Structures are given as C-alpha cells and as structure tokens.
N, C-alpha and C positions, 0 to 999 in steps of 0.2 A: 072283531078283534080291536080294529082299528079305533071303530067308535067307542068301547069300553076305556080305551087307554085313553082319550084325549079326556073322555070322562074324568078319568081319576087321578091323571099327570099335566103340570103344567111343561112345557116344552123345553124347560132346562133340568126338570128332571133325569131327562133321556141320555145324557153324556157331558160329563162333566170330566175336561182335564185334569183338574188338582183332584178332584173324589175319586173319579172312575170306579163308582157303583156297580155299572152293568157289564164286568168282565168278565164275569164266571162262566166258566163251560156250558152247563148245566142250564142259564137263564134264558128264560121265552122269549125274551125283548132282545137279543143279540143282534137278527136279521136286521130290525126295523132302525135300532142305534145307528148300525151299521152304515147304512142308506145316507147320514145325519150328518157325518164327517165332514169337514171343511175340506175344499175342494185342496187337489194336490200344491198348487200354485198360492195357496194363503199360508201369508205365517202362521207359522205356532202362537200362541198365545192363551193366559189363562181365562181370558174373557171372550167372549165371541161377536161382538157388535162393538161399531163406534163409539153409541151414546150412554155405556154401563154408566148404571149408578156409581156414584161416586165412591159410597163407600165400599161394594164391589171393587171400582180400582186403587182403592186405598187397600184393602186387604188380601189384592190377589195378581199387583202386576208385578210386571219384570223392572230390574235396576234402570235408572234413567240417568242423564248428565245432572249435577248440582246445577243451581238456581232454577232447574225449570222440572222439579220430578220431588214429588212427595216420598218420605224414608217413612217406612213401617219401625217400629222400635227392635224388633228381631232383623233388620238389614235389609229387609227387600224394600225396593222401590213399585209405586204405585204412579200407574200410566194409561191413559186410556188407548186400549189393544187394537191390531191391525184389525181390517174388516177381513170377513169370511160371507163365503157364501151363503145362500138364501136356503131357508131347511124346506124340505118340499115335502118330503115321504110323511105318509098316513093322512095329509090332506087335513094337520094344523098348520095354523096361522102362526106363522113366530113372532114374538113379543118382541119391541122393536128397540128396546132398552133407548127411547129418546129423552123418556120424559121421568123425571121421579119415579121412585114406586112408593108404592103404598105403604110401606115400613120408610123409606125415606121422609114423606111429606108427614107421619104422624111425630117425628125427632122434629124435624123442623117445628112442628108447632110445639113441641114440648120446647122447644130452643126461644119460643117466640119470633123466630126469623121468618121472612117470606120466603119461598124458595125452600126445596129439601135438597139442593146441592151443598146451599152455603149452612146450611143446620147441620149434616154431615159432618163438612170440613171443623164445624165446629167441635162438635161429637169427637171428632179423630183429635183433636187437639187435647179435649179435655180429659183424655183416655191417655195422654202422653207422647203420641205421635210428634215425632220432630218433622219439621218441612223445611229442605231446602226456601223453600219461597220466607217462610220466616226469619231466614239470613239476609234478606234483600228487599226487601219488604213490597215483594210482587206477588199480583194477584194467583190464589189458587190456581191450581192447572183446571179445575174441571170448569171455572167460572171464564177464564182465559181464552179472548180471541185469536192468541197465536198457538196453532197446532202443533201438539210436543211431540216428537219423535223416539220412538223405544228406543233406545241405548241398553245395553250391558254391563259398559264399563265408564266407568268418571275419565274425562277428558285427560289425557295429558297436556296441561298447557308448559309453552317456552317461562322458564325460571326470570326470563331478561324482561317479560309483560308483568313482576311482580310491581306493586305498588303502595306500600302500608298506608291503610287508614290514614287518614288522619288525625282521628283522636291517638290511635296506635304510635305512630310519630312525635305527638305531644307528647305522650307518655314516655317514652323512650330517650327523646331530649331531656324530658327534665330528670330524667335517672343521669344521665349522660353527666349530667351538668352536675346534680349532687356528688357524683363516682370525684369526681375533678376538685373537689372541696377538701383543704388542707383537713389533717387526719384521717381522710379515705382509705385505705387498703385495698389494691388492686386482686381480684379475687383467683386463685389459682388451684386448679385440681392435681391432686399430688398422688401417684400409686405405689405402692411400695411391694416392690417385686424382688424373688429368689429364689434359691432353692429349699428345702423342709428344710427347719431346725437351724436356718441361718440367723435367724434372731429379729427377725422382722417385728414380731408382734413387742418382744423383749424393749426392742431398738425404741419403738414410739413408743410404748406407755410410760420409758424411762424419760423418752421427750417432751410428751404433757406434763409429768410432774416440773420435770427443769424450766417447763415456760410458767408453771404454776398454775396450770387448769385441773389438777385434780388435790385434795387436800391430804393431809397426813392422815385424815382417820382413814379413810379409803382406802388410803394405802396401806395400814396398819390392818385392815379388815383384809386384804385380798393377800397378804402376806401369811394372815395366821387361816385363810381356809387353803391357799395353795401347802400349806406345812402341816395341817390335818391331812390334807388328800394326797398327802405325800409324794409332792412336786412344787416344793419350796424354790425349787429355780425358777418356776413359772411363774413367781408372781407379778413381776411387770406383763409379762404378756397375758395377763387375767384382764387390765384393766382394758384390753380393747376386746380380747377371746370372750366373749360374754355366756355363749352356747352350752349348755351343760356337756354336748357331745365333743365341743373344741376342750373342754376342760378336762373332761375323760381321757381323751386320744390326746391332749395335748399338741393338737395342730390345728391352725384355722380351715375351715371350712368356708364359710361363707364371706365376702365383702365387707369389711368393718369400716362404717363410716363416721368419721367424726372431725368437727372443726376446732379449727384453732388458729389464732394470730400469731405472726412472728413481728421484727419489727417492721419490717415493710410489706406484707402479705398477710390476705385475708385466706386461708387454706380449706380446702378441703381434701381430707385425707381417705386416700383409698387404700386401707392394707389390704391385699389380698393375698387368696391359701400358697401355699406353694407345695405341700403333695401335686402329683402328677393326677390325681383322682379329680383334681379339683381345680385344672384345669378352663374348663368352662366357665367357673366364677371369676377366677380371674380374666379370661378374657372381655366378660361382662366390665370388670373394673377397667380394666387399660383402656376400653373403649370411647370412655370420659375423661382420661387423662390428661392432661399439657403438660405433666415429667412426671419424671419418674426418679425413686430411689433404688438403686440394686445392689439389696445387701448380699455382701460375699461375705462367707466365712472363711476366714486367715485361721483357725488353729490350722496344723498339721495333718495333712488327708483332708483338711473339710471343704475348700476348694477346690482341689482337686473330683470329690465326688460329688460336687454341683455341676461340675462345670464338664463334667467326662462326656464324650461322645456316646452315641449307642453301640453295644457292643454287635457285634456280627452276628448275625442273625438273631439277634433279640427282637422281641415282637413290643416291648414298647421302648421312647428312646430313650435319650442318654438324661445326663443334669438337667432340673429345670432354671439355672442361671440361665442355658444355652438357649432353652424353650422360650423362656421369660422374655428376653432381649428381643429376639426374631419377633415372636408378637406384639409386643409393645411397640416396634418400629412398625410394622405391620399396620398397627391401628391407630398411629399417627403422633405418636408420643416420637416427640424430635429433638427434647434436652435430657438428659439424663446427670445423675450425680451417682459415682461407687464411692459405694461404703463398705469399708472392708473391717468386719467385725472382729473378735475374740481377739484381738494381738495380744493379749495378756496372756494369751495359752504359748508366748511364746517370748513374752521378754519385752513387746512391742519392737519386736525386729525390724530395721529397715528395710535389709533385706530382702526377707517374706510381703514385705510391703508389694516392694519394687519387683520382686520376680512375680506377683499375681498382675498388677498394671502388665507388666509387659506379655502375659499369656492373652489378658481379655481385651486388652485395648485393642488389637489387628482386628482381634473378631468383631467389635462391637461398629467398628470401622467398616474392616471389608463385607463381612458377611451380614450385615444388620444393617450397614446404614445410618448410622450415624457421624458425624460432624467432629474433628477432632475438638474443632473450637467449642463444640455446644456437651460436652465433656466433663466432670470434674471427677478431681482422686480425693478422698480423704479418708482416715482410719477413724472409727468410736469406737467406744465401749459402754451396751448397753448396761446392763447392770450397777456397774458404778457410774455411768453417764462422766465419761472422759470424750471430750469434742462434740459434746450435744448443743447446748447453749450455750457454754462456755469455754475459752480457750484451756489445752490442756495440762492437767497439773500432775501429771504422771513425767516425774523425771526421764525417766527414760523413752516413754513418749514426745514430749515440748523439746527433749535435746534436739532431734533431727526435724520433729514437724511443725512449720511456722504458717500454712493454711490454712482453710476456713473450715467452722465449724457448721455443723450438720445445720445450723438453723439458718444461717449466714449461706450458705450452701443453696437453700429454700428461696434466700431473697434475693439473689442472684440469678432465677427462672426469670425469664421472659412472659407477662402471663399475655393470655389467647388474647387474640383480636374477636370483638364480638363481631358479627356476619347478622347482625338486625337485617341488611339490607335484604337477605334471602324471605322466601317465606317460610314460615312455619315447621318446624322438624324437631319434635322432643320423640325421640326413641323411650317407650317405655321403659323401667326397670322392676318397680314392682307398681302393685296394686293391691289400694284396700275398699271395703266397702265402709260407708260412715252411714249404716243403716238407713231411714227415712230421707240424708242430708244430699246422698249422690252416691260417687265415686270417687275414690283418690288416687290416684297415677302419680306417678316420682320418676324422677331423671335429671339429666342433664339436656337443657335445649342447645340444640347444635347449630341454628339456623332461625331466624326471625325471634318474634317475640308475641310474647299473651299478656293478656290484662282481664282483669277483672267484666264479666259481658261478652270476652270475645264466642263465637262462634268457632268451633273449631267440629273436623271429622277423624274417627281414628280407622285408620288401615290397619288390616286387611279387613275389618269388618263394616268397615264405610258407614258407619253408624257417627248421626249428628248430637252434637252435645252444646251446653254452653257453660263458660267457665262461671263458676259461683265465687269461688277464691284463692288467692297467689299465696302460697311462702315460697320465700328467699332465703336458704339457708335458715331455718325454723324460724323463721318471720313473717309475720305476713305483711307484704308489698303490693302495690298498685299495679306493676307491672315485673314479667320477667322477662330477660332478652338472652341472647347467644351467649352462653359462657353461664347461666346461673345452673347451679343445680336447686329445683324447687317440689314444691308439691302443688299440685292442681287439683281441686274439688270440679266434679264433671256434674253436671246433671242433665234429666232426659234421656237416660241412657242406662240400661242393664249391668250389672258388675262381669257379666259375661259377654260384652260391648268390649272388654278393656283386657290383653293380658299383658305380660314381659314378653317383650320386641316385637310389640304391635306399636306403631308410629301415629301421636296427633299431630295432624297438618291443617295449614288452612285450609278450608273447604274449595275456594277455588284451585287450589295447587294442591292437589294431592301429590303424594309420593308414587310414583307407579307401584305395579305389584309383577314381579319379575317368574313368568313359569319358568325360563330358562336365562342364561346372562355367558356373556362373555370376558373370560378373564387375564390379566394378564397374567400371571404366576412366577414364581421361584421355586424350586421343589428344591423342600427343607433335606433334612439328614434321614432320610428311604433308603431303609433294606432290601423293598421289591418293588420294583420298575411301576410306576400308573402308568394303566392302561385304561383303551375305552371300556365304560364300562363301572370303572369303579367306583363304588360304596363312597359316598361321603358324607361326615355331618359338617354342615355349611356354618362357618359366624359370622355375621355380619352389626354393627352397633350390638344393641340388647339382642339381637335375634339370632333363633338359634332351628335349623331346622334338616331334616334329611334330605338328601338329593344322591345324583351320581355324575360321573364325567362321561357326557353324551358326546362329545367330540374332542379329539387330538387336533385343535389349527395347524400351529406352524410353533416349528421352533424359531428363537427368537436369541439374538446378535445378546449377553446381557447387558453390553457397553453402549451399545448403538440402539439395541430394539429394531432391528431391522430382522426382516427375516431368512434365517438360515434355509430350511426346509419344511414343504408343506406337508401336511397330514404323515406327523412320524407317527412311528407303530406305537412308544413309547416313553415317560419321562425316567432321566435318570438322575440321581442326586445333583443337585447344583447347578440342573439346567434351567435355563429359561423358557416361558413357552406363554401361546396365546390357547385356550382352553376355551370349551362352552362347559357350563353346570346345569344339568336340569334339576328344579327342585321337585319335592316330591308334593309340598301344597306351594300355592302364590307367598312370594318372598317381599316387603315391600324393602326395594334395593332402591339405587340412585348411580349413574353413572359418575365415574369419579370427578371428571371433568365438569358436572355441573354441581357437584355436591359433595365432597372432598370425603368429609365425617361420614354419608352413606353409601360412599363407593369403595369402603375398604372390606377384603373378605380374606379368612381363613381356614382352612377345611381341613378335616382332622377325620383321621379309621384310630378305630382298636388303641384308643388311649396315646396317639403319637400326634402331631401336627405336620401335616403332608407338604401343602406347600402354603404361603403366601403371596396375596396379589391387590390388583386394583380391579376393579367392574368399567370395563370400557364400551360393551350393550348389553343396555336392558329388550329382551322379550316378553312383552306381554297378553301374548297368543302363543299358543304351540304352533311348532312347523318343523318341518318334515328335511331329511338333506339327502339325495343318492350318494 
C-alpha cells in the first residue's frame, strides 16, 4: 500500500494544516498520515520546511513585524516557517523545498527573470499584494540574507523614537508657513450639543444664513418644503438636516458636517443629534471637536426637561444636556459657549437667563471639569437671528445683554495645537469605495501628518496602503496635518480593510490593539451599582465595540487620585475608580499619557452612559488574575 501511495501522491498531499484533507474518520490513510505529524517540540506553521517557495510563503505564512514581512491583501503576513522534523513514514523521501518549484520556474521564465523566487515576488506585486519591503526599499524577504523571525503582532515602539520623514517635515513646514500668512484663519472643530428640541439645528441653520453662506432661493425652497410637510417651524433646521428620516421625525439622526468662516476662524461645524437614541453618533462628533456650543432651551420648562437627572429606577438617563456636557468634557472638549435659546417665549427675561446659568454653571465646573474661564454665556434666538452674527436688535434683550454674539464667541475659542511631532493617527469616521481608484477614508487627524505618496497601515486589519490623494476641508492639498478634517484616497487595499473606528497609522508606529485595558473612570448618574462582569459598550475616538468590566481594581480619591480601597465589590454614583475592561475584539487604543486623543473612553449600557475616563494601561495579550 505504501508503494501505491508513493506512486500516486506527492508528500505534501498527505498532511496540510491549512486544508486538512485527511481528517475524516473513515479515511484509509488516517494512520499513515498521523505518523507524519510534526514533532511535539516543533513550532506550528503553515508550511513545513525552511526553504519553502516564495509563493507558498506569501500565501500561507503568519503575520510578521513591519519592515521585514510581506503582507497579503487579506491582511495575512508571509514569512519562512520554522523547521519541522523530517518525514520518514512510508519510505517516502521528502521534498526539501529549498529550490524553486517547477511552477515557480515557469512563472519566473514568463516574467523574464532569472530565479524563481524573484519571479514569484514580481507576480505577487502584480496581483496587488503590498509588502512592507516596498515601504522601506529593503530586499524582498525571500532573497534577503537576514533571517526573519516569525511574529504574530506588529511591534509597539516608543513614540519618542518617531522622527518625521524629511519630505513630510518639509511639507508640514510649508503648510505651517502658509497658515501664518495674513488673511489665513486658524481651523476650529466645533460641535453643537444639547437636549433634543433645544433648537440646535435651527440655530445653526440660521447662523449660516446670517454669515451669507446660504442663498435666498435655498431658504425659500426649505420654507416651502417644510410648510408642505406641515413642519414650517423646522425650515431653518432643514438647512442641516437633509436626510429624509431626519426631516420626517423632526430630529437630527447623524452628525451633520458643515464648513464656514467667521471673522477670525475657519470652522468645521459638527451638528450632533440630541435624542438619547443617537448618543453614539453624538460621541463620534464630540470626539473630533476642539470646542462646543451647548444649546439650552430657555422656554418655561424647557431647560428643566433637558437638565433633569435620571428618575429613580428609570432604565434611561436624565436630560441630554447633562449627559452631553459630561461626554464632551471626557472626550477632550475643554472650552464651551452656553447658548440659551427660545428666550423670546418669556419676553427675553434676564432673570430666566440668570436662573439657568446659576443651575448649569456649577454642574459644568464641578461635575464635568470645565474651568470657569473657559465658559461663555449668551442668549440667542434661532428663527429670528437675534444675537447670532449681529448684536441684538430686540429692545427687551438689548436692554440688559451686552455680551458677545454667537459668531464672536466662536472667534474667542482657541484653536487646537497641531501635534505633528507624533506619528500619524487618523481615526476613521467614514469609508467610501471609489471604484477602481481606491478606498476613501474620512476623519480628523489627531496626530502626525500624511501626504500624497505616504505609506500607511490600517489597524486593526494591519493592511498596508499608499496615499493617492489628500483633501482638506473639501479641497485638494499636498499634506494633511494634525487638526485637519480630511479625506484620504488609499490604494493597494480592499474596502473591507477599513471601517469606521479603524485607525490609519504610520507603518513603523502602529496603534496598539487592546485586548483589555485599565482605565481611571468617574461613575456618572447610575441607578444600579457597577459590578465585575458588567456588560458595556465602549466608545473611544471613532471606535465603538462591546466588552465587559473584568476587574474592579481600586477606589480612588476624586481629588488626589490616591487609592482609597483595593478591589471594591461595586462602584456607585459619583465614585472615582480604576477598573479593567476586556473588549470583545481588539480595539485600537493608546494610553492617555502617550496619545491623549486615543486614550479617552466612555462606557455605556442600556442607552445611558455609566462612566467616563482615561486609559492608563493597554494589554495587547490576554492575561489572567487570581
């Protein structure tokens, strides 16, 4: 029988870890094949000899470190596998795999190259397989004299080692110089927050009109369409709420992005939804913001509805004014202007304005962490345009208010510092496929810079890509830097390689993938104590994933941060604590000390926010605790 097998089959037909052809119970070749398994001390690998052909290595090997690995389009890495024991069963002499296979030789000849390995490498590239070697100009792994060690994880190098490439630094310096020329306005990402029906979209729709960004015929059409739909009062909101479901329901669903300029700022406006059902969308908007407009309904009972705490025993939180402010501050927004709307319903009453300020200001400072000097307070009326871009003309309002307009308040915000000294981090907010041209990813660059021709890696898919085109604020640009909202066209990848919540990184400094992480949190207005095992939805930058609280490490003093109690049994409302969260899938995260924008976290469950905090430790491997 052994002789018949030798005549009919090659050695590699009997056992293949990838395909596993011979595992059926009744197969007559089970016993002989079992004898050919690798020895116990042999490391597992997709191939079984050191000199496997390059094509086999490229298609089957595990992921390796950057600069020394060939990545498949599907995200798998290729490298020579570890040695295995010689196969002696059945008297079959094993093929050594240390020379090009006949197929390799034919392919190499067709490529008009000498040597099968070079030919296969060329074929792999022609099929669209990106290689780390392509990034750095190093020899192909198949022909390099340096042995490559098999790795399943990209390395996490210290961010302090990063030095921008000379051409990228030159492009950033040129952009910085252009930005400082007279007439150029600093960029500001502004998110509009507040309780549902506080008038956010109406306010900003009228604001755009006051700034001359909306034509009269567009306004007329919106008013006509809104009246025909029986929603005449929503006409200004429809300037931003363009989706059919938003107009039908009368609420903002997604984050509307609009760009406009004031006298001193070039603004990217993020109009966030106020309804509690769409808080995850609001988080995605606030994570990109440098400053916030907190819109408060000043009508009788309006502020109270938006600011009310959660009812005892309620499964949902309180007003969204409260939750939005806490989330915005935890996601890095440090400056805000509180805009009290609808004061026309109470004759522009100054006592009403002061009453709202007296209740909301202590909450923003003590509970949320805003500094009093970073807060501005002003009234405005959306439908009539009072105090938006011009000083109020209404006598009852002008009689007592002499503060800034909404436009002036926006000009008073400080633009964010551009952290171009850090390696690239672009949390992906949206992805679109551009046919054969490539994959378009959109988002705000939190650190570093990218230009046309840059090589990048997408995490967690670990796919390599090349930047084909860059647009900043909808206009083509040679470089996009930290603080820019940009659209980047990537080539060399499939659309499945990038999703919202993924991070585009520098290939030598990829973001760590957290299997679990320790975080210092403040517990918000929870009705039920947080226990070990609590299921949560974790929000970080543009990422959202499921997980659970795997450890309650310690209670902390909210003022000093010192440990008050080790291993508490539960966490209650208002407490500060250090906990460990385990994600359902690896999440791209940084520690707050390394990269602030990617080190902030919010934990939600059942439609309400449980806790917010900062990441202190990232675990990239599973670990167990007693």
